[in-house]
TORDREN-150052 format. One record per atom (N, C-alpha, C): x, z, y. Coordinates in nm, 3 decimals. Last residue first. Layout:
N
<rec><u>X</u><w>Z</w><v>Y</v></rec>
...
This chain:
100
<rec><u>3.563</u><w>6.596</w><v>-3.998</v></rec>
<rec><u>3.526</u><w>6.453</w><v>-4.014</v></rec>
<rec><u>3.436</u><w>6.473</w><v>-4.126</v></rec>
<rec><u>3.604</u><w>6.835</w><v>-3.895</v></rec>
<rec><u>3.546</u><w>6.775</w><v>-3.855</v></rec>
<rec><u>3.496</u><w>6.649</w><v>-3.883</v></rec>
<rec><u>3.802</u><w>6.916</w><v>-4.087</v></rec>
<rec><u>3.676</u><w>6.988</w><v>-4.096</v></rec>
<rec><u>3.534</u><w>6.910</w><v>-4.015</v></rec>
<rec><u>4.028</u><w>6.874</w><v>-4.022</v></rec>
<rec><u>4.011</u><w>6.797</w><v>-4.112</v></rec>
<rec><u>3.850</u><w>6.823</w><v>-4.146</v></rec>
<rec><u>4.122</u><w>7.068</w><v>-3.801</v></rec>
<rec><u>4.022</u><w>6.919</w><v>-3.769</v></rec>
<rec><u>3.974</u><w>6.863</w><v>-3.858</v></rec>
<rec><u>4.147</u><w>7.265</w><v>-3.998</v></rec>
<rec><u>4.047</u><w>7.291</w><v>-3.887</v></rec>
<rec><u>3.999</u><w>7.167</w><v>-3.837</v></rec>
<rec><u>4.360</u><w>7.268</w><v>-4.183</v></rec>
<rec><u>4.204</u><w>7.219</w><v>-4.207</v></rec>
<rec><u>4.119</u><w>7.211</w><v>-4.119</v></rec>
<rec><u>4.565</u><w>7.245</w><v>-4.033</v></rec>
<rec><u>4.524</u><w>7.142</w><v>-4.019</v></rec>
<rec><u>4.402</u><w>7.083</w><v>-4.090</v></rec>
<rec><u>4.603</u><w>7.492</w><v>-3.852</v></rec>
<rec><u>4.561</u><w>7.462</w><v>-3.938</v></rec>
<rec><u>4.553</u><w>7.361</w><v>-3.977</v></rec>
<rec><u>4.886</u><w>7.420</w><v>-3.569</v></rec>
<rec><u>4.766</u><w>7.502</w><v>-3.653</v></rec>
<rec><u>4.732</u><w>7.460</w><v>-3.749</v></rec>
<rec><u>5.132</u><w>7.357</w><v>-3.486</v></rec>
<rec><u>5.148</u><w>7.473</w><v>-3.582</v></rec>
<rec><u>5.020</u><w>7.533</w><v>-3.623</v></rec>
<rec><u>5.046</u><w>7.147</w><v>-3.302</v></rec>
<rec><u>5.099</u><w>7.098</w><v>-3.433</v></rec>
<rec><u>5.151</u><w>7.245</w><v>-3.553</v></rec>
<rec><u>4.759</u><w>7.153</w><v>-3.171</v></rec>
<rec><u>4.885</u><w>7.228</w><v>-3.107</v></rec>
<rec><u>4.938</u><w>7.146</w><v>-3.289</v></rec>
<rec><u>4.482</u><w>6.873</w><v>-3.124</v></rec>
<rec><u>4.568</u><w>7.010</w><v>-3.213</v></rec>
<rec><u>4.724</u><w>7.017</w><v>-3.185</v></rec>
<rec><u>4.240</u><w>6.711</w><v>-3.036</v></rec>
<rec><u>4.381</u><w>6.783</w><v>-2.989</v></rec>
<rec><u>4.459</u><w>6.880</w><v>-3.051</v></rec>
<rec><u>4.006</u><w>6.471</w><v>-3.222</v></rec>
<rec><u>4.084</u><w>6.657</w><v>-3.193</v></rec>
<rec><u>4.220</u><w>6.596</w><v>-3.157</v></rec>
<rec><u>3.959</u><w>6.269</w><v>-3.258</v></rec>
<rec><u>3.879</u><w>6.376</w><v>-3.306</v></rec>
<rec><u>3.922</u><w>6.465</w><v>-3.277</v></rec>
<rec><u>3.858</u><w>5.945</w><v>-3.003</v></rec>
<rec><u>3.938</u><w>6.064</w><v>-3.031</v></rec>
<rec><u>3.884</u><w>6.191</w><v>-3.118</v></rec>
<rec><u>3.817</u><w>5.663</w><v>-3.083</v></rec>
<rec><u>3.771</u><w>5.749</w><v>-3.085</v></rec>
<rec><u>3.823</u><w>5.888</w><v>-3.106</v></rec>
<rec><u>3.842</u><w>5.286</w><v>-2.999</v></rec>
<rec><u>3.892</u><w>5.458</w><v>-3.000</v></rec>
<rec><u>3.816</u><w>5.600</w><v>-3.008</v></rec>
<rec><u>3.724</u><w>4.980</w><v>-3.044</v></rec>
<rec><u>3.657</u><w>5.130</w><v>-3.042</v></rec>
<rec><u>3.798</u><w>5.244</w><v>-3.083</v></rec>
<rec><u>3.780</u><w>4.747</w><v>-3.191</v></rec>
<rec><u>3.796</u><w>4.748</w><v>-3.016</v></rec>
<rec><u>3.724</u><w>4.890</w><v>-2.978</v></rec>
<rec><u>3.688</u><w>4.785</w><v>-3.446</v></rec>
<rec><u>3.629</u><w>4.670</w><v>-3.371</v></rec>
<rec><u>3.649</u><w>4.777</w><v>-3.208</v></rec>
<rec><u>3.866</u><w>5.102</w><v>-3.492</v></rec>
<rec><u>3.755</u><w>5.012</w><v>-3.507</v></rec>
<rec><u>3.723</u><w>4.930</w><v>-3.471</v></rec>
<rec><u>4.036</u><w>5.405</w><v>-3.534</v></rec>
<rec><u>3.996</u><w>5.308</w><v>-3.400</v></rec>
<rec><u>3.995</u><w>5.197</w><v>-3.526</v></rec>
<rec><u>4.064</u><w>5.789</w><v>-3.478</v></rec>
<rec><u>3.967</u><w>5.657</w><v>-3.547</v></rec>
<rec><u>4.024</u><w>5.564</w><v>-3.458</v></rec>
<rec><u>4.295</u><w>6.043</w><v>-3.402</v></rec>
<rec><u>4.157</u><w>5.937</w><v>-3.384</v></rec>
<rec><u>4.139</u><w>5.815</w><v>-3.450</v></rec>
<rec><u>4.440</u><w>6.328</w><v>-3.279</v></rec>
<rec><u>4.396</u><w>6.239</w><v>-3.427</v></rec>
<rec><u>4.278</u><w>6.176</w><v>-3.355</v></rec>
<rec><u>4.729</u><w>6.375</w><v>-3.125</v></rec>
<rec><u>4.575</u><w>6.367</w><v>-3.142</v></rec>
<rec><u>4.571</u><w>6.251</w><v>-3.221</v></rec>
<rec><u>4.932</u><w>6.695</w><v>-3.164</v></rec>
<rec><u>4.849</u><w>6.593</w><v>-3.193</v></rec>
<rec><u>4.744</u><w>6.548</w><v>-3.175</v></rec>
<rec><u>5.114</u><w>6.876</w><v>-2.958</v></rec>
<rec><u>5.013</u><w>6.871</w><v>-2.971</v></rec>
<rec><u>5.006</u><w>6.720</w><v>-3.052</v></rec>
<rec><u>5.380</u><w>7.007</w><v>-2.794</v></rec>
<rec><u>5.349</u><w>7.016</w><v>-2.940</v></rec>
<rec><u>5.230</u><w>6.990</w><v>-2.960</v></rec>
<rec><u>5.455</u><w>6.757</w><v>-2.493</v></rec>
<rec><u>5.376</u><w>6.932</w><v>-2.522</v></rec>
<rec><u>5.384</u><w>6.886</w><v>-2.724</v></rec>
<rec><u>5.563</u><w>6.566</w><v>-2.436</v></rec>
<rec><u>5.628</u><w>6.671</w><v>-2.358</v></rec>
<rec><u>5.574</u><w>6.811</w><v>-2.457</v></rec>
<rec><u>5.439</u><w>6.373</w><v>-2.554</v></rec>
<rec><u>5.597</u><w>6.316</w><v>-2.574</v></rec>
<rec><u>5.641</u><w>6.470</w><v>-2.538</v></rec>
<rec><u>5.234</u><w>6.365</w><v>-2.868</v></rec>
<rec><u>5.215</u><w>6.399</w><v>-2.707</v></rec>
<rec><u>5.395</u><w>6.404</w><v>-2.720</v></rec>
<rec><u>5.130</u><w>6.178</w><v>-3.140</v></rec>
<rec><u>5.244</u><w>6.283</w><v>-3.060</v></rec>
<rec><u>5.254</u><w>6.277</w><v>-2.917</v></rec>
<rec><u>4.889</u><w>6.047</w><v>-3.333</v></rec>
<rec><u>4.991</u><w>6.034</w><v>-3.231</v></rec>
<rec><u>5.024</u><w>6.175</w><v>-3.161</v></rec>
<rec><u>4.748</u><w>5.981</w><v>-3.612</v></rec>
<rec><u>4.744</u><w>6.047</w><v>-3.550</v></rec>
<rec><u>4.893</u><w>5.987</w><v>-3.447</v></rec>
<rec><u>4.432</u><w>5.811</w><v>-3.760</v></rec>
<rec><u>4.568</u><w>5.824</w><v>-3.763</v></rec>
<rec><u>4.630</u><w>5.941</w><v>-3.651</v></rec>
<rec><u>4.191</u><w>5.809</w><v>-4.057</v></rec>
<rec><u>4.248</u><w>5.861</w><v>-3.901</v></rec>
<rec><u>4.422</u><w>5.854</w><v>-3.896</v></rec>
<rec><u>4.081</u><w>5.700</w><v>-4.279</v></rec>
<rec><u>4.096</u><w>5.588</w><v>-4.097</v></rec>
<rec><u>4.158</u><w>5.668</w><v>-4.010</v></rec>
<rec><u>4.270</u><w>5.850</w><v>-4.465</v></rec>
<rec><u>4.123</u><w>5.784</w><v>-4.517</v></rec>
<rec><u>4.174</u><w>5.665</w><v>-4.352</v></rec>
<rec><u>4.505</u><w>6.005</w><v>-4.291</v></rec>
<rec><u>4.381</u><w>6.080</w><v>-4.388</v></rec>
<rec><u>4.273</u><w>5.936</w><v>-4.351</v></rec>
<rec><u>4.684</u><w>5.924</w><v>-4.159</v></rec>
<rec><u>4.731</u><w>6.004</w><v>-4.214</v></rec>
<rec><u>4.632</u><w>6.043</w><v>-4.299</v></rec>
<rec><u>4.835</u><w>5.574</w><v>-4.003</v></rec>
<rec><u>4.748</u><w>5.654</w><v>-4.109</v></rec>
<rec><u>4.772</u><w>5.757</w><v>-4.133</v></rec>
<rec><u>5.079</u><w>5.569</w><v>-3.725</v></rec>
<rec><u>5.017</u><w>5.607</w><v>-3.890</v></rec>
<rec><u>4.924</u><w>5.660</w><v>-3.900</v></rec>
<rec><u>5.023</u><w>5.398</w><v>-3.495</v></rec>
<rec><u>5.048</u><w>5.487</w><v>-3.485</v></rec>
<rec><u>4.982</u><w>5.514</w><v>-3.657</v></rec>
<rec><u>4.945</u><w>5.118</w><v>-3.381</v></rec>
<rec><u>5.093</u><w>5.129</w><v>-3.352</v></rec>
<rec><u>5.115</u><w>5.308</w><v>-3.442</v></rec>
<rec><u>4.700</u><w>5.015</w><v>-3.310</v></rec>
<rec><u>4.747</u><w>5.060</w><v>-3.495</v></rec>
<rec><u>4.887</u><w>5.039</w><v>-3.495</v></rec>
<rec><u>4.663</u><w>5.055</w><v>-3.053</v></rec>
<rec><u>4.605</u><w>5.139</w><v>-3.105</v></rec>
<rec><u>4.611</u><w>5.144</w><v>-3.289</v></rec>
<rec><u>4.773</u><w>5.011</w><v>-2.778</v></rec>
<rec><u>4.859</u><w>4.991</w><v>-2.908</v></rec>
<rec><u>4.789</u><w>5.073</w><v>-2.991</v></rec>
<rec><u>4.619</u><w>5.078</w><v>-2.584</v></rec>
<rec><u>4.668</u><w>4.934</w><v>-2.556</v></rec>
<rec><u>4.738</u><w>4.883</w><v>-2.712</v></rec>
<rec><u>4.568</u><w>5.332</w><v>-2.654</v></rec>
<rec><u>4.428</u><w>5.236</w><v>-2.648</v></rec>
<rec><u>4.507</u><w>5.087</w><v>-2.636</v></rec>
<rec><u>4.775</u><w>5.491</w><v>-2.698</v></rec>
<rec><u>4.684</u><w>5.464</w><v>-2.786</v></rec>
<rec><u>4.550</u><w>5.311</w><v>-2.793</v></rec>
<rec><u>4.848</u><w>5.509</w><v>-2.379</v></rec>
<rec><u>4.897</u><w>5.428</w><v>-2.522</v></rec>
<rec><u>4.858</u><w>5.375</w><v>-2.616</v></rec>
<rec><u>4.660</u><w>5.658</w><v>-2.321</v></rec>
<rec><u>4.663</u><w>5.519</w><v>-2.278</v></rec>
<rec><u>4.726</u><w>5.457</w><v>-2.371</v></rec>
<rec><u>4.696</u><w>5.872</w><v>-2.442</v></rec>
<rec><u>4.575</u><w>5.779</w><v>-2.455</v></rec>
<rec><u>4.620</u><w>5.632</w><v>-2.407</v></rec>
<rec><u>4.926</u><w>5.929</w><v>-2.354</v></rec>
<rec><u>4.963</u><w>5.911</w><v>-2.468</v></rec>
<rec><u>4.796</u><w>5.863</w><v>-2.513</v></rec>
<rec><u>4.876</u><w>5.984</w><v>-2.104</v></rec>
<rec><u>4.994</u><w>5.884</w><v>-2.130</v></rec>
<rec><u>4.962</u><w>5.847</w><v>-2.254</v></rec>
<rec><u>4.682</u><w>6.170</w><v>-2.142</v></rec>
<rec><u>4.643</u><w>6.109</w><v>-2.034</v></rec>
<rec><u>4.698</u><w>5.966</w><v>-2.120</v></rec>
<rec><u>4.859</u><w>6.395</w><v>-2.220</v></rec>
<rec><u>4.767</u><w>6.355</w><v>-2.268</v></rec>
<rec><u>4.709</u><w>6.241</w><v>-2.230</v></rec>
<rec><u>5.052</u><w>6.430</w><v>-1.978</v></rec>
<rec><u>5.092</u><w>6.355</w><v>-2.105</v></rec>
<rec><u>4.993</u><w>6.336</w><v>-2.180</v></rec>
<rec><u>4.827</u><w>6.518</w><v>-1.799</v></rec>
<rec><u>4.912</u><w>6.407</w><v>-1.751</v></rec>
<rec><u>5.009</u><w>6.361</w><v>-1.861</v></rec>
<rec><u>4.797</u><w>6.790</w><v>-1.897</v></rec>
<rec><u>4.674</u><w>6.653</w><v>-1.885</v></rec>
<rec><u>4.718</u><w>6.519</w><v>-1.901</v></rec>
<rec><u>5.023</u><w>6.908</w><v>-1.871</v></rec>
<rec><u>5.028</u><w>6.846</w><v>-2.039</v></rec>
<rec><u>4.872</u><w>6.764</w><v>-1.960</v></rec>
<rec><u>5.037</u><w>6.941</w><v>-1.626</v></rec>
<rec><u>5.170</u><w>6.897</w><v>-1.629</v></rec>
<rec><u>5.069</u><w>6.798</w><v>-1.810</v></rec>
<rec><u>4.819</u><w>7.078</w><v>-1.593</v></rec>
<rec><u>4.803</u><w>6.973</w><v>-1.514</v></rec>
<rec><u>4.893</u><w>6.864</w><v>-1.562</v></rec>
<rec><u>4.945</u><w>7.354</w><v>-1.677</v></rec>
<rec><u>4.822</u><w>7.268</w><v>-1.734</v></rec>
<rec><u>4.801</u><w>7.095</w><v>-1.693</v></rec>
<rec><u>5.140</u><w>7.364</w><v>-1.497</v></rec>
<rec><u>5.199</u><w>7.302</w><v>-1.659</v></rec>
<rec><u>5.066</u><w>7.282</w><v>-1.746</v></rec>
<rec><u>5.001</u><w>7.491</w><v>-1.247</v></rec>
<rec><u>5.073</u><w>7.350</w><v>-1.265</v></rec>
<rec><u>5.113</u><w>7.288</w><v>-1.417</v></rec>
<rec><u>5.122</u><w>7.813</w><v>-1.340</v></rec>
<rec><u>5.051</u><w>7.718</w><v>-1.257</v></rec>
<rec><u>5.103</u><w>7.566</w><v>-1.245</v></rec>
<rec><u>5.209</u><w>7.895</w><v>-1.661</v></rec>
<rec><u>5.269</u><w>7.896</w><v>-1.547</v></rec>
<rec><u>5.196</u><w>7.775</w><v>-1.451</v></rec>
<rec><u>5.041</u><w>8.008</w><v>-1.818</v></rec>
<rec><u>5.125</u><w>8.028</w><v>-1.832</v></rec>
<rec><u>5.216</u><w>8.009</w><v>-1.719</v></rec>
<rec><u>4.781</u><w>7.906</w><v>-1.760</v></rec>
<rec><u>4.784</u><w>8.058</w><v>-1.788</v></rec>
<rec><u>4.883</u><w>8.118</w><v>-1.753</v></rec>
<rec><u>4.803</u><w>7.652</w><v>-1.840</v></rec>
<rec><u>4.804</u><w>7.675</w><v>-1.708</v></rec>
<rec><u>4.829</u><w>7.795</w><v>-1.661</v></rec>
<rec><u>4.795</u><w>7.676</w><v>-2.105</v></rec>
<rec><u>4.898</u><w>7.642</w><v>-2.020</v></rec>
<rec><u>4.921</u><w>7.642</w><v>-1.857</v></rec>
<rec><u>4.560</u><w>7.716</w><v>-2.108</v></rec>
<rec><u>4.631</u><w>7.771</w><v>-2.163</v></rec>
<rec><u>4.757</u><w>7.775</w><v>-2.089</v></rec>
<rec><u>4.377</u><w>7.513</w><v>-1.974</v></rec>
<rec><u>4.400</u><w>7.715</w><v>-1.970</v></rec>
<rec><u>4.515</u><w>7.730</w><v>-1.993</v></rec>
<rec><u>4.475</u><w>7.302</w><v>-2.188</v></rec>
<rec><u>4.466</u><w>7.312</w><v>-2.029</v></rec>
<rec><u>4.477</u><w>7.392</w><v>-1.974</v></rec>
<rec><u>4.366</u><w>7.363</w><v>-2.426</v></rec>
<rec><u>4.500</u><w>7.377</w><v>-2.414</v></rec>
<rec><u>4.564</u><w>7.362</w><v>-2.282</v></rec>
<rec><u>4.102</u><w>7.350</w><v>-2.363</v></rec>
<rec><u>4.138</u><w>7.489</w><v>-2.406</v></rec>
<rec><u>4.313</u><w>7.479</w><v>-2.370</v></rec>
<rec><u>4.066</u><w>7.101</w><v>-2.306</v></rec>
<rec><u>4.028</u><w>7.208</w><v>-2.170</v></rec>
<rec><u>4.097</u><w>7.368</w><v>-2.238</v></rec>
<rec><u>4.112</u><w>7.025</w><v>-2.556</v></rec>
<rec><u>4.190</u><w>6.962</w><v>-2.429</v></rec>
<rec><u>4.208</u><w>7.080</w><v>-2.350</v></rec>
<rec><u>3.894</u><w>7.090</w><v>-2.701</v></rec>
<rec><u>4.042</u><w>7.164</w><v>-2.729</v></rec>
<rec><u>4.158</u><w>7.108</w><v>-2.600</v></rec>
<rec><u>3.695</u><w>6.994</w><v>-2.570</v></rec>
<rec><u>3.692</u><w>7.141</w><v>-2.537</v></rec>
<rec><u>3.869</u><w>7.165</w><v>-2.574</v></rec>
<rec><u>3.707</u><w>6.731</w><v>-2.646</v></rec>
<rec><u>3.760</u><w>6.750</w><v>-2.492</v></rec>
<rec><u>3.750</u><w>6.879</w><v>-2.493</v></rec>
<rec><u>3.730</u><w>6.771</w><v>-2.934</v></rec>
<rec><u>3.803</u><w>6.685</w><v>-2.883</v></rec>
<rec><u>3.854</u><w>6.756</w><v>-2.747</v></rec>
<rec><u>3.418</u><w>6.846</w><v>-2.901</v></rec>
<rec><u>3.527</u><w>6.945</w><v>-3.001</v></rec>
<rec><u>3.664</u><w>6.875</w><v>-2.893</v></rec>
<rec><u>3.294</u><w>6.574</w><v>-2.797</v></rec>
<rec><u>3.300</u><w>6.705</w><v>-2.770</v></rec>
<rec><u>3.403</u><w>6.850</w><v>-2.736</v></rec>
<rec><u>3.542</u><w>6.280</w><v>-2.845</v></rec>
<rec><u>3.428</u><w>6.376</w><v>-2.891</v></rec>
<rec><u>3.431</u><w>6.494</w><v>-2.812</v></rec>
<rec><u>3.581</u><w>6.007</w><v>-2.689</v></rec>
<rec><u>3.619</u><w>6.156</w><v>-2.690</v></rec>
<rec><u>3.551</u><w>6.249</w><v>-2.714</v></rec>
<rec><u>3.641</u><w>5.688</w><v>-2.654</v></rec>
<rec><u>3.516</u><w>5.789</w><v>-2.694</v></rec>
<rec><u>3.630</u><w>5.930</w><v>-2.706</v></rec>
<rec><u>3.690</u><w>5.382</w><v>-2.517</v></rec>
<rec><u>3.742</u><w>5.535</w><v>-2.560</v></rec>
<rec><u>3.654</u><w>5.595</w><v>-2.572</v></rec>
<rec><u>3.691</u><w>5.015</w><v>-2.576</v></rec>
<rec><u>3.640</u><w>5.112</w><v>-2.574</v></rec>
<rec><u>3.660</u><w>5.261</w><v>-2.598</v></rec>
<rec><u>3.949</u><w>4.762</w><v>-2.525</v></rec>
<rec><u>3.896</u><w>4.861</w><v>-2.612</v></rec>
<rec><u>3.819</u><w>4.995</w><v>-2.506</v></rec>
<rec><u>3.947</u><w>4.523</w><v>-2.330</v></rec>
<rec><u>3.877</u><w>4.555</w><v>-2.454</v></rec>
<rec><u>3.866</u><w>4.647</w><v>-2.527</v></rec>
<rec><u>4.169</u><w>4.618</w><v>-2.146</v></rec>
<rec><u>4.036</u><w>4.577</w><v>-2.109</v></rec>
<rec><u>3.947</u><w>4.583</w><v>-2.236</v></rec>
<rec><u>4.406</u><w>4.905</w><v>-2.227</v></rec>
<rec><u>4.343</u><w>4.777</w><v>-2.254</v></rec>
<rec><u>4.190</u><w>4.748</w><v>-2.231</v></rec>
<rec><u>4.455</u><w>5.116</w><v>-1.933</v></rec>
<rec><u>4.380</u><w>5.104</w><v>-2.097</v></rec>
<rec><u>4.368</u><w>4.965</w><v>-2.079</v></rec>
């Protein structure tokens, strides 16, 4: 992670990640851990290159996990990345938009 970037993961986003981990783990032991590694890799890239993903709504950007169909929604300003949500790509987008 870039040294000068501060990372904040909101509580509801942490719950999203935990729910996804638990679901994948229930499908196959160890799959939840692979999900977490994919998420961590995405977060590291976001922190190193926070402006590389497109703005999709106001100042909110969306990154995609590489191995799983999940979107990471985040804000970036003044050397701070705030993770708002980690949602399956098939979920209703109004759910994460309600968090704004």
